[in-house]
C-alpha positions, -999 to 999 in steps of 0.1 A, spaced: -579 263 -194 -592 240 -222 -628 240 -232 -627 206 -247 -650 179 -232 -654 142 -238 -687 125 -231 -671 93 -218 -705 75 -214 -714 84 -250 -680 71 -263 -685 38 -243 -720 36 -258 -705 40 -293 -680 12 -286 -708 -11 -274 -729 -3 -305 -700 -9 -328 -694 -43 -312 -731 -51 -317 -729 -42 -353 -697 -62 -357 -714 -93 -341 -744 -89 -365 -721 -87 -395 -701 -117 -383 -732 -138 -379 -749 -130 -413 -743 -155 -440 -756 -156 -476 -793 -150 -474 -800 -177 -500 -778 -203 -483 -795 -237 -481 -821 -229 -507 -823 -245 -541 -839 -237 -574 -873 -249 -561 -873 -223 -533 -856 -194 -552 -874 -199 -585 -847 -201 -611 -811 -212 -615 -802 -177 -628 -814 -161 -596 -798 -189 -575 -765 -183 -592 -768 -145 -586 -774 -152 -549 -744 -175 -547 -722 -149 -564 -735 -123 -540 -729 -147 -511 -693 -152 -521 -687 -114 -524 -706 -107 -493 -685 -131 -473 -653 -113 -484 -666 -78 -478 -684 -89 -446 -651 -101 -432 -634 -68 -440 -662 -48 -425 -662 -70 -394 -625 -63 -389 -629 -26 -393 -658 -25 -369 -638 -45 -344 -609 -20 -347 -633 10 -343 -649 -6 -312 -615 -11 -297 -604 25 -305 -635 40 -289 -632 18 -258 -595 27 -255 -604 64 -259 -631 62 -232 -607 43 -208 -580 69 -215 -603 99 -209 -616 83 -177 -581 75 -164 -569 110 -172 -600 126 -156 -593 106 -124 -556 115 -124 -564 151 -129 -590 152 -101 -565 135 -78 -538 159 -86 -561 189 -80 -573 174 -47 -536 170 -36 -527 205 -47 -557 219 -28 -547 199 3 -510 209 0 -520 245 -5 -543 245 26 -515 229 47 -490 254 35 -513 283 44 -520 267 78 -482 263 85 -474 298 73 -501 313 96 -489 294 126 -453 307 123 -464 343 124 
């Protein structure tokens, strides 16, 4: 008998959280987008924000993809554990029923 357990609800919660984080990453643009030197204060600082924004867009896309993959993996894991649990429970119920029927039949013949 295995002592391994899977908290399916916790795994599903993890999948939902990862999806939420992914959505947040996907929606976040350059924090200085739409601002000019007047709002930022200097061209040097504006240039730094624009450079950051370009790099952020690239890395944000990669992070978004990885978060999406992880959310899918955790959802698939929860679904698989849930399906396996139901199949095992059904097999055990059938085995119990068949065992009781076999005992009842055996007792009737004697």
